[in-house]
N, C-alpha and C positions, 0 to 999 in steps of 0.2 A: 505493500500500499505505501503511494506516495505520500508525502507530508513536505508541507511549505518549509522552506528554505527559511534560514536568518535572517535579516535583511538591513544593511544598514542603513538608515534613513535619512543619513546625511550625505550620504553617495551622491547623489545628483537626482534630476528630476525625468531624465532620457526615460523613454519607453522601456529600456531595459532593466531601469528600477522596478518597474508600477507593474510586474509581474507580466506581461502582456505576454501573448505565444506570437507568433512569428512562421508562416507558411507559403509559399509561393514555387516560380519556376526563375532560377537565376544561376550568375556562373559562382561556379568554386574553384580553387584552387587546392588542390592536393599535392602532398609533401611527405618524402621521406627518405633522410640522407641528402644524398645528392640529387635523389630525382623528383622530379615535382609533372605536373600536370594539370590542365584548367580542363576543366566539364561543365558542360550545362547540366543543369539536374534542379529535379524535385527536392524541397527540403521541409522539414517542420520542426519547430526550436519550441520546446515548452519551456518558459523560464521559471523560479521561485519553488519548481518543486523537488525534490529529491527521494526518487523512486529507486535508484537502486545506488547508496551513497559505498557499497563496496567495490563499486568498480571503480572507484575515484582515486585518485595517484596517493593521495595522505592515506586514506584507510589502509591499502596495500600496503603501504609503507610500514605505519604501524604496527601493522599482522607478522612483516617479516622481522619488525625490530623486535617482537615479543617471543620471536621464535616460531610463529604460526605461518604455515604457508597462507597464499592469499586464494582466493576464489579463481580458477581457470577463466582466462576471457574466451568466450566464444569466437569461432574463427569470423563472423560475421560483425563483432565490437572492434571498436577501435583497440589498436596496441600502442604503435609507437610512430602513430601518423598524426599530421596533422593537416586540417581543414579550414580553410577560410572562405567563408562566404559573405558574398560582397551584394549588398543591394544594388539595384540598378539604376540609381540615382546618384550614386559613388562614383567619380572619375577615379582613374588610374592613380593620380598624384595624388589624391585625397585618400583612397585606401593606403598608399602608402607612407604616409604621413601619420596616418590615423593607429597603421600597426606599430609604428616607432615609438609613437607618445605612450600605445597599452604595455608595449614591451619594458618600456622605462618606467612606467607605473608599477608594473606586475613584478618585476624584477630588482631592475636595477635601487628604487629609492627601498626599497625592503632590504637590500644587502645583501640577498641572496646569488647574485650573478654580478660577476662584474665582465662587462663586453667594451669594447671599442667599436662604434658606429661612426660612420659616416654621414655626410648631409646628405637627404634623398633628392635626388635630381632626375624625377621622371619628367 
């Protein structure tokens, strides 16, 4: 059974933080290691629900740290792949700039990753 995720009410007023869902057809970019591929696809994203927390990386790591094996991921679930879903009104330059800001917010600001980046020039 899915449960509502904890929300940071100070995070912003974007549709992302208001628990809205998204669906449609758009371009995605999939990547794994040095391999990447653009593709048009249908998507459905449901935010603010935690229906399978055992699939989240932090949960899996905590199990391994405590000496327990995490559940095996099914072949049709994400493993070590990355997918970027880009809305049809977003330009390539805006997508690159937004990804760069998101990276900095998620990793560099929290001190978990040290990266040297170059400015986006698309």
